N, CA, C and O atoms as a DFTB+ gen file, in Angstrom:
396 C
 N C O
     1  1      14.760      -0.015     -21.643
     2  2      13.519       0.203     -22.337
     3  2      12.696      -1.075     -22.407
     4  3      11.466      -1.024     -22.369
     5  1      13.361      -2.218     -22.510
     6  2      12.636      -3.480     -22.559
     7  2      11.945      -3.772     -21.240
     8  3      10.845      -4.326     -21.228
     9  1      12.583      -3.402     -20.113
    10  2      11.967      -3.605     -18.801
    11  2      10.715      -2.745     -18.666
    12  3       9.705      -3.190     -18.121
    13  1      10.788      -1.506     -19.165
    14  2       9.619      -0.638     -19.111
    15  2       8.478      -1.212     -19.942
    16  3       7.328      -1.209     -19.502
    17  1       8.783      -1.698     -21.121
    18  2       7.735      -2.299     -21.960
    19  2       7.153      -3.547     -21.318
    20  3       5.949      -3.793     -21.391
    21  1       8.021      -4.333     -20.688
    22  2       7.552      -5.544     -20.017
    23  2       6.606      -5.207     -18.870
    24  3       5.579      -5.861     -18.690
    25  1       6.961      -4.177     -18.091
    26  2       6.122      -3.798     -16.955
    27  2       4.868      -3.046     -17.379
    28  3       3.846      -3.125     -16.697
    29  1       4.925      -2.323     -18.486
    30  2       3.800      -1.472     -18.884
    31  2       2.766      -2.196     -19.741
    32  3       1.688      -1.648     -19.975
    33  1       3.054      -3.401     -20.215
    34  2       2.079      -4.103     -21.058
    35  2       1.028      -4.787     -20.199
    36  3       1.303      -5.236     -19.086
    37  1      -0.173      -4.855     -20.736
    38  2      -1.270      -5.522     -20.047
    39  2      -1.087      -7.032     -20.124
    40  3      -0.426      -7.550     -21.024
    41  1      -1.680      -7.717     -19.171
    42  2      -1.624      -9.177     -19.172
    43  2      -2.468      -9.718     -20.322
    44  3      -3.547      -9.190     -20.590
    45  1      -1.993     -10.768     -21.013
    46  2      -2.796     -11.318     -22.116
    47  2      -4.059     -12.023     -21.634
    48  3      -5.070     -12.040     -22.335
    49  1      -4.002     -12.597     -20.451
    50  2      -5.161     -13.287     -19.901
    51  2      -5.543     -12.599     -18.602
    52  3      -4.735     -12.547     -17.674
    53  1      -6.733     -12.080     -18.517
    54  2      -7.160     -11.346     -17.335
    55  2      -7.567     -12.224     -16.169
    56  3      -7.923     -11.711     -15.108
    57  1      -7.521     -13.541     -16.341
    58  2      -7.956     -14.434     -15.267
    59  2      -6.861     -14.714     -14.255
    60  3      -7.157     -15.149     -13.142
    61  1      -5.611     -14.480     -14.605
    62  2      -4.505     -14.751     -13.682
    63  2      -3.868     -13.439     -13.265
    64  3      -3.721     -12.519     -14.069
    65  1      -3.497     -13.366     -12.015
    66  2      -2.847     -12.161     -11.507
    67  2      -1.333     -12.222     -11.661
    68  3      -0.711     -11.217     -12.004
    69  1      -0.750     -13.340     -11.424
    70  2       0.689     -13.470     -11.530
    71  2       1.356     -13.321     -10.184
    72  3       0.869     -12.622      -9.296
    73  1       2.480     -13.994     -10.055
    74  2       3.219     -14.002      -8.792
    75  2       3.755     -12.624      -8.440
    76  3       3.736     -12.234      -7.272
    77  1       4.232     -11.879      -9.434
    78  2       4.786     -10.551      -9.194
    79  2       3.751      -9.625      -8.581
    80  3       4.032      -8.944      -7.595
    81  1       2.568      -9.596      -9.151
    82  2       1.522      -8.704      -8.664
    83  2       0.998      -9.144      -7.301
    84  3       0.656      -8.305      -6.468
    85  1       0.934     -10.449      -7.067
    86  2       0.465     -10.945      -5.771
    87  2       1.454     -10.598      -4.666
    88  3       1.056     -10.151      -3.590
    89  1       2.744     -10.805      -4.928
    90  2       3.752     -10.467      -3.918
    91  2       3.816      -8.967      -3.675
    92  3       3.970      -8.524      -2.537
    93  1       3.697      -8.188      -4.740
    94  2       3.661      -6.731      -4.572
    95  2       2.454      -6.305      -3.745
    96  3       2.559      -5.410      -2.907
    97  1       1.320      -6.937      -3.975
    98  2       0.110      -6.587      -3.234
    99  2       0.226      -6.978      -1.767
   100  3      -0.185      -6.215      -0.893
   101  1       0.773      -8.147      -1.484
   102  2       0.870      -8.597      -0.094
   103  2       1.826      -7.721       0.694
   104  3       1.467      -7.197       1.749
   105  1       3.049      -7.560       0.186
   106  2       4.042      -6.807       0.953
   107  2       3.801      -5.304       0.893
   108  3       4.039      -4.602       1.876
   109  1       3.334      -4.804      -0.241
   110  2       3.004      -3.384      -0.319
   111  2       1.824      -3.030       0.567
   112  3       1.815      -1.977       1.204
   113  1       0.823      -3.911       0.610
   114  2      -0.315      -3.689       1.495
   115  2       0.081      -3.720       2.958
   116  3      -0.436      -2.948       3.767
   117  1       0.999      -4.613       3.295
   118  2       1.475      -4.695       4.679
   119  2       2.210      -3.428       5.086
   120  3       1.962      -2.876       6.158
   121  1       3.112      -2.970       4.233
   122  2       3.876      -1.758       4.544
   123  2       2.952      -0.545       4.626
   124  3       3.075       0.269       5.541
   125  1       2.034      -0.423       3.679
   126  2       1.134       0.727       3.686
   127  2       0.184       0.706       4.872
   128  3      -0.142       1.763       5.412
   129  1      -0.268      -0.466       5.289
   130  2      -1.171      -0.508       6.440
   131  2      -0.435      -0.157       7.726
   132  3      -0.998       0.515       8.590
   133  1       0.812      -0.601       7.869
   134  2       1.572      -0.226       9.063
   135  2       1.918       1.259       9.072
   136  3       1.889       1.894      10.127
   137  1       2.243       1.813       7.920
   138  2       2.491       3.252       7.875
   139  2       1.220       4.042       8.177
   140  3       1.265       5.066       8.858
   141  1       0.099       3.567       7.671
   142  2      -1.168       4.228       7.985
   143  2      -1.528       4.102       9.451
   144  3      -2.094       5.020      10.044
   145  1      -1.194       2.949      10.037
   146  2      -1.464       2.748      11.455
   147  2      -0.598       3.673      12.305
   148  3      -1.046       4.146      13.350
   149  1       0.622       3.936      11.877
   150  2       1.464       4.865      12.624
   151  2       1.115       6.323      12.327
   152  3       1.501       7.217      13.079
   153  1       0.390       6.565      11.242
   154  2      -0.032       7.921      10.923
   155  2      -1.274       8.337      11.705
   156  3      -1.504       9.528      11.912
   157  1      -2.077       7.366      12.140
   158  2      -3.293       7.686      12.890
   159  2      -3.021       8.473      14.179
   160  3      -3.682       9.491      14.388
   161  1      -2.096       8.070      15.049
   162  2      -1.854       8.875      16.255
   163  2      -1.285      10.254      15.958
   164  3      -1.462      11.185      16.743
   165  1      -0.608      10.386      14.835
   166  2      -0.078      11.696      14.460
   167  2      -1.221      12.639      14.107
   168  3      -1.216      13.805      14.504
   169  1      -2.193      12.137      13.367
   170  2      -3.294      12.990      12.934
   171  2      -4.290      13.273      14.051
   172  3      -4.805      14.385      14.158
   173  1      -4.563      12.268      14.886
   174  2      -5.539      12.412      15.965
   175  2      -4.845      12.198      17.303
   176  3      -5.049      11.171      17.950
   177  1      -4.038      13.147      17.719
   178  2      -3.220      12.963      18.912
   179  2      -4.014      13.084      20.217
   180  3      -3.497      12.706      21.268
   181  1      -5.221      13.586      20.191
   182  2      -5.978      13.758      21.431
   183  2      -6.647      12.462      21.887
   184  3      -7.046      12.366      23.048
   185  1      -6.780      11.472      21.021
   186  2      -7.450      10.218      21.356
   187  2      -6.476       9.039      21.358
   188  3      -6.766       8.007      20.753
   189  1      -5.348       9.171      22.014
   190  2      -4.311       8.133      21.941
   191  2      -4.715       6.827      22.602
   192  3      -4.297       5.766      22.139
   193  1      -5.503       6.855      23.656
   194  2      -5.915       5.604      24.306
   195  2      -6.879       4.830      23.411
   196  3      -6.777       3.608      23.301
   197  1      -7.794       5.518      22.786
   198  2      -8.744       4.854      21.894
   199  2      -8.085       4.384      20.609
   200  3      -8.535       3.412      20.001
   201  1      -7.018       5.067      20.187
   202  2      -6.375       4.710      18.932
   203  2      -5.626       3.390      18.994
   204  3      -5.334       2.814      17.946
   205  1      -5.308       2.895      20.163
   206  2      -4.630       1.604      20.266
   207  2      -5.522       0.493      19.732
   208  3      -5.062      -0.375      18.990
   209  1      -6.785       0.518      20.103
   210  2      -7.717      -0.495      19.619
   211  2      -8.091      -0.234      18.163
   212  3      -8.180      -1.164      17.362
   213  1      -8.306       1.017      17.830
   214  2      -8.690       1.363      16.465
   215  2      -7.568       1.009      15.491
   216  3      -7.838       0.531      14.389
   217  1      -6.324       1.236      15.880
   218  2      -5.204       0.938      14.994
   219  2      -5.074      -0.561      14.740
   220  3      -4.734      -0.967      13.629
   221  1      -5.333      -1.373      15.728
   222  2      -5.273      -2.826      15.520
   223  2      -6.367      -3.299      14.570
   224  3      -6.130      -4.159      13.722
   225  1      -7.549      -2.743      14.712
   226  2      -8.632      -3.095      13.797
   227  2      -8.389      -2.513      12.404
   228  3      -8.697      -3.145      11.393
   229  1      -7.844      -1.323      12.369
   230  2      -7.569      -0.667      11.097
   231  2      -6.520      -1.420      10.292
   232  3      -6.614      -1.507       9.068
   233  1      -5.522      -1.962      10.979
   234  2      -4.416      -2.604      10.288
   235  2      -4.889      -3.769       9.423
   236  3      -4.490      -3.869       8.263
   237  1      -5.719      -4.638       9.955
   238  2      -6.166      -5.784       9.180
   239  2      -7.086      -5.369       8.034
   240  3      -6.988      -5.907       6.931
   241  1      -7.966      -4.428       8.289
   242  2      -8.867      -3.958       7.237
   243  2      -8.099      -3.224       6.145
   244  3      -8.339      -3.443       4.958
   245  1      -7.178      -2.356       6.547
   246  2      -6.412      -1.588       5.565
   247  2      -5.505      -2.489       4.746
   248  3      -5.323      -2.254       3.551
   249  1      -4.930      -3.519       5.363
   250  2      -4.071      -4.435       4.630
   251  2      -4.866      -5.129       3.524
   252  3      -4.390      -5.256       2.395
   253  1      -6.062      -5.571       3.849
   254  2      -6.884      -6.248       2.848
   255  2      -7.302      -5.302       1.726
   256  3      -7.255      -5.674       0.553
   257  1      -7.700      -4.112       2.068
   258  2      -8.170      -3.155       1.058
   259  2      -7.020      -2.709       0.153
   260  3      -7.172      -2.663      -1.067
   261  1      -5.887      -2.384       0.742
   262  2      -4.749      -1.909      -0.046
   263  2      -4.178      -3.030      -0.906
   264  3      -3.787      -2.793      -2.049
   265  1      -4.126      -4.242      -0.372
   266  2      -3.638      -5.369      -1.165
   267  2      -4.552      -5.633      -2.361
   268  3      -4.068      -5.943      -3.449
   269  1      -5.841      -5.515      -2.174
   270  2      -6.774      -5.681      -3.287
   271  2      -6.610      -4.567      -4.307
   272  3      -6.650      -4.819      -5.512
   273  1      -6.427      -3.346      -3.840
   274  2      -6.236      -2.198      -4.722
   275  2      -4.971      -2.356      -5.567
   276  3      -4.975      -2.029      -6.754
   277  1      -3.902      -2.849      -4.971
   278  2      -2.659      -3.050      -5.710
   279  2      -2.795      -4.231      -6.664
   280  3      -2.324      -4.161      -7.800
   281  1      -3.423      -5.303      -6.226
   282  2      -3.531      -6.504      -7.054
   283  2      -4.401      -6.283      -8.282
   284  3      -4.197      -6.946      -9.299
   285  1      -5.352      -5.384      -8.218
   286  2      -6.240      -5.138      -9.346
   287  2      -5.721      -4.079     -10.315
   288  3      -6.470      -3.583     -11.156
   289  1      -4.456      -3.739     -10.197
   290  2      -3.858      -2.788     -11.134
   291  2      -3.805      -3.404     -12.524
   292  3      -3.575      -4.606     -12.655
   293  1      -4.013      -2.603     -13.561
   294  2      -4.051      -3.184     -14.915
   295  2      -2.706      -3.678     -15.435
   296  3      -2.663      -4.609     -16.240
   297  1      -1.602      -3.068     -14.986
   298  2      -0.278      -3.496     -15.428
   299  2       0.625      -3.690     -14.227
   300  3       0.298      -3.277     -13.114
   301  1       1.765      -4.323     -14.460
   302  2       2.733      -4.519     -13.378
   303  2       3.348      -3.196     -12.960
   304  3       3.643      -2.990     -11.783
   305  1       3.540      -2.305     -13.907
   306  2       4.101      -1.000     -13.593
   307  2       3.167      -0.193     -12.707
   308  3       3.620       0.464     -11.770
   309  1       1.891      -0.231     -12.986
   310  2       0.949       0.511     -12.146
   311  2       0.846      -0.121     -10.758
   312  3       0.594       0.586      -9.782
   313  1       1.035      -1.431     -10.654
   314  2       1.057      -2.067      -9.330
   315  2       2.267      -1.592      -8.535
   316  3       2.157      -1.315      -7.340
   317  1       3.422      -1.497      -9.191
   318  2       4.609      -0.975      -8.516
   319  2       4.431       0.482      -8.102
   320  3       4.819       0.872      -7.001
   321  1       3.849       1.275      -8.980
   322  2       3.637       2.686      -8.656
   323  2       2.640       2.852      -7.520
   324  3       2.818       3.711      -6.656
   325  1       1.593       2.035      -7.516
   326  2       0.627       2.107      -6.414
   327  2       1.282       1.743      -5.097
   328  3       0.936       2.299      -4.054
   329  1       2.203       0.835      -5.133
   330  2       2.880       0.407      -3.906
   331  2       3.886       1.457      -3.438
   332  3       3.846       1.892      -2.287
   333  1       4.789       1.865      -4.336
   334  2       5.900       2.709      -3.915
   335  2       5.542       4.187      -3.778
   336  3       6.054       4.856      -2.881
   337  1       4.693       4.699      -4.627
   338  2       4.357       6.117      -4.513
   339  2       3.518       6.417      -3.273
   340  3       3.729       7.435      -2.614
   341  1       2.577       5.545      -2.955
   342  2       1.795       5.790      -1.744
   343  2       2.645       5.580      -0.495
   344  3       2.461       6.282       0.499
   345  1       3.576       4.622      -0.533
   346  2       4.502       4.454       0.587
   347  2       5.358       5.697       0.761
   348  3       5.592       6.147       1.883
   349  1       5.820       6.247      -0.344
   350  2       6.633       7.455      -0.292
   351  2       5.839       8.640       0.244
   352  3       6.361       9.424       1.037
   353  1       4.584       8.782      -0.179
   354  2       3.772       9.915       0.295
   355  2       3.477       9.810       1.794
   356  3       3.601      10.802       2.512
   357  1       3.094       8.642       2.271
   358  2       2.811       8.479       3.698
   359  2       4.093       8.621       4.503
   360  3       4.080       9.205       5.587
   361  1       5.190       8.102       3.993
   362  2       6.479       8.267       4.667
   363  2       6.901       9.726       4.751
   364  3       7.473      10.154       5.754
   365  1       6.621      10.490       3.702
   366  2       6.941      11.916       3.753
   367  2       6.068      12.650       4.768
   368  3       6.538      13.564       5.445
   369  1       4.804      12.253       4.875
   370  2       3.944      12.880       5.891
   371  2       4.459      12.584       7.299
   372  3       4.491      13.469       8.154
   373  1       4.860      11.339       7.532
   374  2       5.406      10.998       8.846
   375  2       6.726      11.701       9.099
   376  3       6.979      12.179      10.205
   377  1       7.561      11.765       8.087
   378  2       8.846      12.462       8.244
   379  2       8.670      13.946       8.479
   380  3       9.409      14.542       9.263
   381  1       7.709      14.545       7.816
   382  2       7.433      15.979       8.017
   383  2       6.978      16.255       9.450
   384  3       7.340      17.271      10.043
   385  1       6.180      15.339       9.995
   386  2       5.680      15.554      11.349
   387  2       6.777      15.359      12.398
   388  3       6.825      16.105      13.376
   389  1       7.639      14.391      12.217
   390  2       8.614      14.062      13.248
   391  2       9.917      14.841      13.122
   392  3      10.736      14.815      14.041
   393  1      10.126      15.526      12.014
   394  2      11.371      16.295      11.856
   395  2      11.136      17.722      12.117
   396  3      12.065      18.526      12.033
C-alpha cells in the first residue's frame, strides 16, 4: 500500500520531472515507437515498399511524441500505466494478427 501511495502522489514541485519519469519516458517511448513501427505494415499491407521509408521517419517522431506524453503524466503511477498499458494493447494487436 505504501508503494501505491508513493506512486500515486503528485510531485511537490512541478518544475522537476525526476529520474524515474524520465527513464520511463525514454524507454517506454522507444518500445512503443518500435511496436507502432511494426504495426504499420500489418495495418497497411498493400504499401510495403513505401512503408520502409515511412516507418523510419515515423519511429523518430513517434518516439519523441510518446516520450513527451509519458513524461508529462501527473503522477509516477500514471506514467507507468501510460507506458505499460499502451505497450500491452499494441502487443495484443500484433499478437492477434500473427496468431
